[in-house]
C-alpha positions as CSV (number, residue, x, y, z in Angstrom):
1,M,5.8,-14.2,41.9
2,N,2.9,-11.7,42.3
3,K,-0.3,-12.9,40.6
4,K,-0.7,-9.6,38.8
5,V,2.8,-10.0,37.3
6,I,1.9,-13.5,36.1
7,N,-1.4,-12.4,34.6
8,F,0.2,-9.5,32.8
9,I,2.9,-11.7,31.3
10,L,0.2,-14.2,30.1
11,L,-1.8,-11.4,28.5
12,L,1.3,-10.2,26.7
13,L,2.1,-13.7,25.4
14,V,-1.5,-14.1,24.1
15,S,-1.2,-10.7,22.4
16,F,2.1,-11.7,20.9
17,T,0.6,-14.9,19.5
18,F,-2.3,-13.0,18.0
19,T,-0.2,-10.2,16.4
20,S,2.2,-12.7,15.0
21,K,-0.6,-14.2,12.9
22,V,-2.1,-11.0,11.6
23,N,-0.4,-11.1,8.2
24,A,-0.4,-14.9,8.0
25,I,-0.9,-16.4,4.5
26,S,-1.5,-20.0,3.7
27,C,0.6,-22.2,1.4
28,S,-2.3,-22.6,-1.0
29,D,-2.7,-18.7,-1.2
30,I,1.0,-18.5,-2.2
31,D,0.5,-21.3,-4.7
32,I,-2.4,-19.2,-6.2
33,E,-0.1,-16.2,-6.5
34,I,2.6,-18.3,-8.2
35,D,0.1,-19.7,-10.7
36,K,-1.2,-16.1,-11.5
37,Y,2.4,-15.0,-12.0
38,Y,3.1,-17.7,-14.6
39,S,-0.2,-17.0,-16.3
40,Y,0.6,-13.3,-16.8
41,K,4.2,-14.3,-17.8
42,E,2.8,-16.7,-20.4
43,K,0.7,-13.9,-21.9
44,L,3.7,-11.6,-22.1
45,D,6.0,-14.3,-23.6
46,K,3.5,-14.8,-26.4
47,G,4.4,-11.4,-27.7
48,I,1.2,-9.5,-27.1
49,C,3.4,-6.5,-26.3
50,N,4.7,-6.4,-29.8
51,E,1.2,-5.8,-31.3
52,T,1.4,-2.0,-30.7
53,D,-1.1,-1.3,-33.5
54,N,-3.8,-3.3,-31.6
55,E,-5.3,-1.3,-28.8
56,K,-6.7,-4.3,-27.1
57,S,-3.4,-6.1,-27.1
58,V,-1.6,-3.0,-25.8
59,N,-4.1,-2.7,-22.9
60,E,-3.8,-6.5,-22.2
61,C,0.0,-6.2,-22.2
62,N,0.1,-3.3,-19.8
63,D,-2.4,-4.9,-17.4
64,S,-0.5,-8.3,-17.4
65,N,2.8,-6.5,-16.8
66,L,1.3,-4.5,-13.9
67,Q,-0.3,-7.5,-12.3
68,K,2.8,-9.7,-12.7
69,N,5.0,-7.1,-11.0
70,L,2.5,-6.7,-8.1
71,I,2.8,-10.4,-7.5
72,V,6.6,-10.3,-7.6
73,S,6.5,-7.5,-5.0
74,K,4.2,-9.5,-2.8
75,L,6.3,-12.7,-3.0
76,M,9.5,-10.7,-2.2
77,K,7.9,-9.4,0.9
78,L,6.6,-12.8,2.0
79,D,10.0,-14.4,1.4
80,D,11.8,-11.7,3.4
81,E,9.4,-12.3,6.3
82,G,10.0,-16.0,6.1
83,A,6.3,-16.5,5.4
84,T,6.7,-18.8,2.4
85,C,6.3,-22.6,2.6
86,R,8.8,-25.4,2.0
87,S,6.6,-26.7,-0.8
88,N,6.7,-23.5,-2.8
89,Q,10.0,-22.0,-1.7
90,N,11.8,-23.1,-4.9
91,A,9.1,-21.5,-7.1
92,V,9.3,-18.3,-5.1
93,D,13.1,-18.2,-5.3
94,N,13.0,-18.7,-9.1
95,I,10.4,-15.8,-9.5
96,I,12.5,-13.5,-7.4
97,K,15.6,-14.4,-9.4
98,E,13.9,-13.8,-12.7
99,N,13.0,-10.3,-11.6
100,K,16.0,-9.3,-9.5
101,D,17.2,-6.7,-12.1
102,K,14.0,-4.6,-12.0
103,C,12.4,-5.4,-8.6
104,N,14.0,-4.1,-5.4
105,K,13.4,-2.8,-1.9
106,V,12.7,0.8,-1.2
107,L,14.9,0.3,1.9
108,D,18.0,-1.6,0.9
109,D,19.5,-4.5,2.8
110,D,22.2,-2.4,4.4
111,F,19.6,-0.2,6.1
112,T,17.6,-3.2,7.2
113,N,20.7,-4.9,8.6
114,I,21.6,-1.7,10.6
115,V,18.0,-1.6,12.1
116,N,18.1,-5.3,12.9
117,N,21.5,-5.1,14.6
118,I,20.3,-2.2,16.7
119,M,17.3,-4.3,17.8
120,V,19.5,-7.3,18.6
121,I,21.6,-5.1,20.9
122,F,18.5,-3.9,22.7
123,Y,17.2,-7.5,22.9
124,I,20.5,-8.5,24.6
125,I,21.0,-5.5,26.8
126,G,17.4,-5.4,28.0
127,P,17.4,-8.8,29.9
128,I,21.0,-8.2,31.2
129,L,20.0,-4.8,32.7
130,L,16.9,-6.4,34.2
131,I,18.9,-9.1,35.9
132,V,21.7,-6.7,37.0
133,F,19.4,-4.0,38.5
134,G,17.2,-6.7,40.0
135,T,20.2,-8.3,41.7
136,I,21.4,-5.0,43.1
137,D,17.9,-4.1,44.4
138,Y,17.3,-7.5,46.1
139,S,20.8,-7.6,47.5
140,K,20.1,-4.3,49.2
141,V,16.9,-5.8,50.6
142,V,18.7,-8.8,52.0
143,I,21.3,-6.5,53.7
144,S,18.7,-4.1,55.1
145,S,16.0,-6.7,56.0
146,D,13.5,-3.9,55.5
147,K,10.0,-4.9,54.4
148,D,9.4,-1.5,52.8
149,S,12.6,-2.0,50.8
150,L,11.4,-5.4,49.6
151,K,8.1,-3.8,48.4
152,K,9.9,-1.0,46.6
153,A,12.3,-3.6,45.0
154,N,9.3,-5.6,43.8
155,Q,7.7,-2.6,42.2
156,R,10.9,-1.5,40.4
157,F,11.5,-5.1,39.2
158,F,7.9,-5.3,37.9
159,K,8.2,-2.0,36.0
160,R,11.5,-3.1,34.5
161,L,10.0,-6.4,33.5
162,I,7.1,-4.7,31.7
163,A,9.6,-2.4,29.9
164,T,11.7,-5.4,28.8
165,I,8.7,-7.4,27.6
166,L,7.3,-4.4,25.7
167,L,10.7,-4.0,24.0
168,F,10.4,-7.5,22.7
169,L,6.8,-7.1,21.6
170,S,7.1,-3.7,20.0
171,P,7.6,-4.9,16.4
172,A,4.6,-7.2,16.7
173,F,2.4,-4.4,18.1
174,T,3.6,-2.0,15.4
175,N,2.7,-4.6,12.7
176,L,-0.7,-5.1,14.2
177,I,-1.5,-1.3,14.2
178,I,-0.4,-0.9,10.6
179,S,-2.2,-4.0,9.4
180,L,-5.5,-2.5,10.5
181,N,-5.1,0.2,7.9
182,N,-5.0,-1.4,4.4
183,S,-3.9,1.7,2.7
184,D,-0.7,1.6,4.8
185,Y,0.0,-2.1,4.1
186,Y,3.3,-1.5,2.3
187,L,4.6,0.6,5.2
188,S,4.7,-2.5,7.5
189,G,8.3,-3.3,6.8
190,D,10.3,-2.9,3.6
191,A,8.3,-2.0,0.5
192,Y,9.2,-3.6,-2.8
193,V,8.8,-1.9,-6.2
194,C,9.3,-3.1,-9.8
195,N,10.3,-0.6,-12.4
196,Y,8.9,-1.3,-15.8
197,S,7.8,0.3,-19.0
198,A,4.3,0.4,-20.6
199,V,3.6,-0.2,-24.2
200,S,2.1,2.8,-26.0
201,Y,-0.7,2.3,-28.5
202,K,0.4,2.7,-32.2
203,K,4.0,3.5,-31.1
204,K,7.0,1.2,-31.6
205,Y,8.7,2.1,-28.3
206,D,8.1,1.8,-24.6
207,I,7.3,4.8,-22.4
208,K,8.2,5.1,-18.8
209,Y,5.6,5.8,-16.1
210,I,6.8,9.4,-15.7
211,L,4.7,12.5,-16.4
212,Q,6.4,15.0,-18.7
213,K,6.5,18.6,-17.8
214,I,7.1,21.9,-19.6
215,S,9.1,24.8,-18.3
216,S,6.1,26.3,-16.4
217,G,5.9,23.1,-14.4
218,K,2.5,22.1,-15.8
219,Y,1.9,18.6,-17.3
220,I,1.7,18.1,-21.0
221,N,-1.7,16.6,-21.8
222,N,-0.5,14.8,-25.0
223,E,-2.6,11.7,-24.4
224,S,0.6,9.7,-24.2
225,Y,-0.9,7.3,-21.6
226,S,-2.2,4.1,-23.1
227,S,-4.5,3.3,-20.2
228,I,-6.2,4.7,-17.2
229,L,-3.9,2.7,-14.9
230,E,-0.8,4.1,-16.5
231,A,-2.0,7.7,-15.9
232,A,-3.1,6.8,-12.4
233,D,0.3,5.3,-11.6
234,A,2.1,8.3,-13.0
235,L,0.0,10.9,-11.2
236,H,0.2,9.0,-7.9
237,K,4.0,9.0,-8.1
238,E,4.0,12.8,-8.7
239,Q,1.7,13.5,-5.8
240,M,3.1,11.1,-3.2
241,T,4.3,14.0,-1.0
242,W,0.8,15.6,-1.1
243,H,-1.9,15.5,1.6
244,Y,-5.6,14.8,1.7
245,S,-7.6,18.0,1.7
246,Q,-11.3,18.9,1.3
247,N,-11.5,22.3,3.0
248,F,-8.2,23.7,4.1
249,P,-5.8,24.2,2.5
250,P,-8.4,24.7,-0.3
251,L,-8.6,22.6,-3.4
252,T,-8.4,24.3,-6.8
253,S,-11.8,24.5,-8.5
254,G,-12.7,25.2,-12.1
255,N,-9.2,24.6,-13.5
256,I,-8.0,21.0,-13.7
257,E,-4.5,22.1,-14.7
258,S,-4.3,24.1,-11.5
259,A,-5.7,21.2,-9.6
260,I,-2.9,18.9,-10.9
261,N,-0.3,21.5,-10.0
262,N,-2.1,22.7,-6.8
263,P,0.5,24.9,-4.9
264,N,-1.1,23.8,-1.6
265,K,-0.2,20.2,-2.6
266,G,-3.6,18.9,-1.6
267,T,-6.0,16.6,-3.4
268,C,-9.0,14.3,-2.6
269,C,-10.4,11.1,-4.1
270,A,-12.6,12.8,-6.8
271,T,-9.9,15.4,-7.7
272,Y,-7.3,12.6,-8.2
273,V,-9.6,10.4,-10.3
274,S,-10.8,13.4,-12.4
275,S,-7.1,14.4,-13.0
276,V,-6.3,10.8,-14.1
277,L,-9.2,10.7,-16.6
278,Y,-8.0,14.1,-18.0
279,K,-4.4,13.0,-18.2
280,A,-5.4,9.7,-19.9
281,G,-7.0,11.9,-22.6
282,L,-10.5,10.6,-21.9
283,F,-12.0,14.0,-21.3
284,T,-11.0,17.5,-22.5
285,E,-10.0,20.3,-20.2
286,E,-13.3,22.0,-21.0
287,E,-15.3,18.9,-20.1
288,I,-13.6,18.4,-16.8
289,N,-13.8,22.0,-15.8
290,S,-17.5,22.1,-16.5
291,I,-18.2,19.9,-13.4
292,N,-17.2,20.0,-9.7
293,Y,-14.4,17.6,-10.1
294,N,-13.7,17.8,-6.4
295,H,-17.0,15.9,-5.8
296,S,-17.6,12.2,-6.5
297,V,-21.3,12.7,-7.5
298,S,-20.4,15.3,-10.1
299,L,-17.8,13.0,-11.6
300,S,-20.3,10.1,-11.6
301,N,-22.8,12.3,-13.5
302,L,-20.2,13.2,-16.1
303,L,-19.4,9.6,-16.8
304,E,-23.0,8.6,-17.0
305,N,-23.9,11.5,-19.3
306,S,-20.9,10.6,-21.5
307,G,-22.3,7.1,-22.1
308,W,-20.1,5.1,-19.8
309,Q,-21.4,1.7,-18.8
310,K,-22.7,1.2,-15.3
311,I,-21.5,-1.9,-13.4
312,T,-23.6,-2.9,-10.4
313,N,-22.0,-6.2,-9.5
314,Y,-18.7,-6.1,-7.6
315,S,-17.5,-9.4,-9.0
316,D,-17.7,-8.0,-12.5
317,L,-15.1,-5.3,-11.9
318,Q,-12.3,-5.0,-14.5
319,T,-9.0,-3.1,-14.4
320,G,-9.5,0.6,-15.1
321,D,-13.1,0.7,-13.8
322,I,-14.0,3.9,-11.9
323,V,-15.7,2.7,-8.7
324,F,-18.1,4.7,-6.6
325,M,-18.5,3.8,-2.9
326,T,-20.0,5.0,0.3
327,S,-17.7,7.1,2.4
328,G,-18.3,5.0,5.5
329,S,-20.4,7.7,7.1
330,T,-23.0,8.1,4.4
331,R,-25.2,5.7,2.4
332,G,-24.9,7.5,-0.9
333,V,-21.8,8.2,-3.1
334,G,-19.1,9.6,-0.9
335,H,-15.9,8.1,-2.4
336,V,-14.4,7.2,-5.7
337,Q,-11.3,5.2,-6.7
338,I,-9.8,3.2,-9.6
339,Y,-9.8,-0.6,-9.7
340,A,-6.3,-1.9,-10.6
341,G,-7.2,-5.6,-10.6
342,D,-6.6,-8.5,-8.2
343,G,-8.2,-6.6,-5.3
344,T,-5.9,-3.5,-5.7
345,W,-6.8,0.1,-6.1
346,Y,-5.5,3.6,-7.0
347,N,-7.0,6.0,-4.5
348,A,-6.5,9.4,-2.9
349,G,-9.0,9.1,-0.1
350,G,-6.6,9.8,2.7
351,N,-3.0,10.6,3.5
352,G,-2.1,7.0,3.8
353,S,-3.3,6.1,0.2
354,I,-1.8,9.3,-1.2
355,R,1.7,8.8,0.3
356,G,1.8,5.0,0.3
357,E,2.7,2.5,-2.4
358,A,0.1,2.1,-5.1
359,P,-1.9,0.3,-6.1
360,Y,-2.7,-1.0,-2.6
361,S,-4.6,-4.0,-1.5
362,S,-8.1,-3.7,0.0
363,D,-11.4,-5.4,0.3
364,A,-13.8,-2.7,-0.8
365,S,-16.9,-4.8,-1.4
366,R,-18.7,-3.7,1.8
367,R,-18.8,0.0,0.6
368,F,-19.2,-0.7,-3.2
369,L,-22.2,1.0,-4.9
370,Y,-21.4,0.8,-8.6
371,A,-18.7,1.3,-11.2
372,M,-18.5,3.1,-14.5
373,R,-16.6,1.7,-17.5
374,Q,-15.8,3.4,-20.8
């Protein structure tokens, strides 16, 4: 076989080996997630969610519920990918079984099976066509005994071989590309979501993570959200079809209600976080409108002037902290997002984070400057 062909095949095999390990997770990492799950579950089983007159208990309940469900989603994905270990498979199965009524795939099994069946057909047909057309080409060469015909047959066979190999490796390459963008993590295959309610402070009933609207289409700012995370989750779901915008289409300035209902369906990191703080009832409409809520520095100044605590150590972050970071191109404040705990974030810093599942996982320590806490 031609040396170029051999080298190319070896290169693809090495690439496949690399891409297949991109999302690898160790057995000990899975054990840690399992331990966290039962830790959160133990808190919830103690009845902290029943203490609706205790604001601290309500916040702890909502946070534990959120973190527990994030772990369930992660374990469901790992199980579906066959990435769990024999030593912890029973524990993973039990956790999935416990949450099967409220946690499910965005893309159901029927759709997944259809896609898999189509891929299997391609996997079978590809090699068959390679052999059939190769046999036909080389049969013609034998009959004609023409050197030029042999050269052309080798070229055609080489091109078909490349196409067949790329067909087999396309899922791995796709996974590699997506994995390089943390904000699009949940797009790499089926996404899993857990539907749950959040306890509301000083109320004896649960409230869903859904923003209420009045007839005009504007949100009701009735301070019904018991935490920043609850407001962040609700607003994210409402704006998942929006796009990231700084200049065009223009963002709405000086009117936070208009920004939340922007007809251009555009937002940015600072606008999103400002809207969350407003919807959570932490700032009045007048206070938010008094700053340039489309700018991270202006938002930081508002929090500082309002007496919020400044956190300068990344390891001290707590859920609900407003985190200010570099934008990647500047040394100063250029980005803001909300810490959701366990390395996850609510963010509107790009189309991927706006339209993807939230909160999403990311290591933001490199760009961290400081955080503000109420």
